[in-house]
Every structure is written in C-alpha cells, then in structure tokens.
C-alpha positions, -999 to +999 in steps of 0.1 A: -153+774-235-154+740-220-127+713-220-142+702-253-139+737-267-177+742-267-204+758-246-219+733-221-256+726-215-276+705-191-311+694-204-334+677-179-361+654-192-338+647-221-350+611-228-379+620-250-401+647-265-391+684-260-360+675-240-346+651-267-354+676-295-337+704-277-307+683-268-302+674-304-306+710-316-281+722-290-256+696-301-261+707-337-255+743-325-221+734-311-229+726-274-216+698-253-247+684-237-253+666-204-286+647-205-306+641-174-336+618-171-349+588-151-342+561-177-307+555-189-319+536-220-339+566-232-310+590-226-287+567-246-312+569-275-309+607-273-271+604-273-273+583-305-295+610-321-268+636-313-242+619-334-206+627-326-213+657-304-197+656-269-224+643-245-229+628-210-259+607-200-267+609-162-297+591-149-313+617-126-342+621-102-347+658-102-369+655-070-338+643-051-312+669-040-284+644-040-292+631-074-293+666-088-259+674-071-244+643-088-257+655-122-240+689-119-208+676-104-205+650-132-211+677-158-185+700-144-160+671-140-163+661-176-167+695-194-152+720-169-181+745-167-218+751-174-233+777-198-269+767-200-295+748-180-328+739-196-352+730-169-376+708-189-384+677-168-421+675-160-451+653-153-489+656-150-516+640-130-547+622-143-574+645-158-599+639-130-619+662-108-598+682-084-614+666-053-606+631-066-569+636-068-548+619-042-522+636-021-495+614-037-506+625-072-505+662-062-471+658-045-455+640-074-464+668-098-452+695-074-420+676-067-411+671-103-424+703-119-415+728-092-390+714-067-370+698-094-363+730-113-356+748-080-330+722-071-314+723-105-314+761-104-296+761-070-269+739-084-266+760-116-261+791-095-234+775-075-215+765-106-222+797-126-211+820-098-178+802-092-166+796-128-145+818-150-158+834-171-187+839-146-223+835-154-246+815-177-282+811-187-312+792-173-343+785-195-374+771-178-401+752-196-432+769-185-461+757-208-493+774-219-506+763-185-484+789-169-510+814-182-543+795-187-555+761-173-572+732-190-600+714-172-589+690-145-553+702-144-549+718-110-515+702-100-499+708-134-513+744-138-504+753-102-468+742-108-465+760-141-478+792-127-452+788-100-425+783-126-432+818-138-425+831-103-393+810-101-382+824-135-387+860-123-369+853-090-341+836-107-337+864-132-336+889-104-313+870-081-289+861-109-286+896-123-256+905-102-237+874-112-243+875-150-269+847-148-298+853-172-331+834-168-360+831-193-390+810-198-405+793-229-442+785-228-450+757-252-484+749-267-492+716-284-458+705-296-461+671-314-445+648-288-457+615-273-472+636-245-494+655-270-508+625-288-541+630-269-546+663-286-551+645-319-578+623-304-596+651-287-592+668-253-617+686-229-623+723-236-633+749-211-670+740-216-660+703-212-667+695-248-641+673-265-623+687-295-593+677-315-565+704-313-538+713-338-502+705-330-469+718-343-436+701-350-415+700-319-385+711-339-399+747-337-396+745-299-360+733-302-351+761-326-367+787-302-346+774-272-315+775-293-322+811-302-328+820-265-295+803-257-276+821-285-280+855-271-251+872-252-256+874-215-263+911-218-296+902-236-324+879-225-357+865-238-376+868-205-408+850-218-415+834-251-447+816-262-443+790-290-476+773-299-496+757-327-511+787-344-547+775-344-547+759-309-574+773-286-553+794-263-561+830-272-597+832-262-596+800-241-626+798-219 
C-alpha cells in the first residue's frame, strides 16, 4: 500500500473523456490517482470530480522524456509507489486522404499514441521493479483501430496496431518482475471525441452513417475490473464496444 494506505495509479490523458471517467472510477475503487495531461485546468476539473480521494495533478507532455520522468517522480514522491499505469493519452489526425497528410501530422500522432506510452512504460518498469512489494500492472488503451481501420485513419490505425505489439512485449518483458500488462480496445464510447459518431462518419464504402455509442462508464468499470485482478492473473486483451457499432463485419 501507498503512503495514503491505498493502491496508486497514474492515468494519462486524464483531463477528459475516457481518462477522466477511469480516474474517477479508480478513485471510487480506493486508488490514489496521479492525473497526467497537457492542461492543468482540465486535470483540476477531474480532481474535483474525484471528491476527497487522494490525487495529484501533473501537467505532462507524454512525448517528452523529461516531462514523463517528472510525472513518475512526483507520483512516487507523494504516494510512495505505483501499482497501475493506464496509458490512455492519444490523438488523431484529420480524416483526409493518406497522401495529403503532412509529415508533422503523422509525427504528432506517432509521438503521442506510441512514443508516449513507451516512455511511460519505461518509467513504470523502473519504479515497479525497484519497489517493495515488487511489480504492478500496465493497461494500454488500444482502440478498435488496433484491429480494423476506418477510412482516412492511417496514422491513428498504425499507432494502435503498434500498441498491440507494445502490449505483448511489455507483458513478456515484465513477466519476470511481476509486472502484468493488458490492453483494452474501446469502440464508440460516448465522449467528446465520439460526438462525430452521432452526426455520421465514413464507412468502409465511404458512405456516411450514424453509429451507436455507449456510456463511457462501461469503459471505466472494465478498466477497474482489469486492475482489480491479482498479479497472478491478467486480462491480456479486452474489447468493450457499443453492441451495434459496425465493427464485426466492418468492410
């Protein structure tokens, strides 16, 4: 247990959407939670939603190794250890033809969605290997796009496929140190990012259709379940999606 007598989690992208919902759910489940995101004001709104639970808001750029190091150092300084990392921060590029994307647009998505989780995983390993009791859990936000793309999504889909590889490598490399790693693939959770689903989005045949969404609370409860397992058990991959969204049979 931490200095606060609770398990300790870091949630990236905690200022809105899935990250905020998961942070609140973890707090309700008894965790002390360190919140990482670019905007302090948004993180403070999440802190307020967590009530009296122990928390720490750390403005963080997950693409910057030093910023990530500061996040983990501040968490350990305040709480004494780390039991859970939820690699959630992510971004997308404009839905335009692949050949029209700029290098900067491609690089921003890769830096945030792939390099960021890698840097956070590195720091988590350093902490989890050294602490007593040893070990911990890492959960990566994969997305439905880790399996099947949408039209005009090459940067996002490429990084989410890569997250699956990072999840597997992390799971394997952490095995000897009691570090478990799993992945949650989320489909159409009702967050600000998913509002476009309600207006209609391109399908595989480039037609535009409205897609069903689900309450983001179902994602949060799934992450809490994954985190609740003892380190001898692991949800390697879980898909949580709006039942009627066009995923099975996409294309």
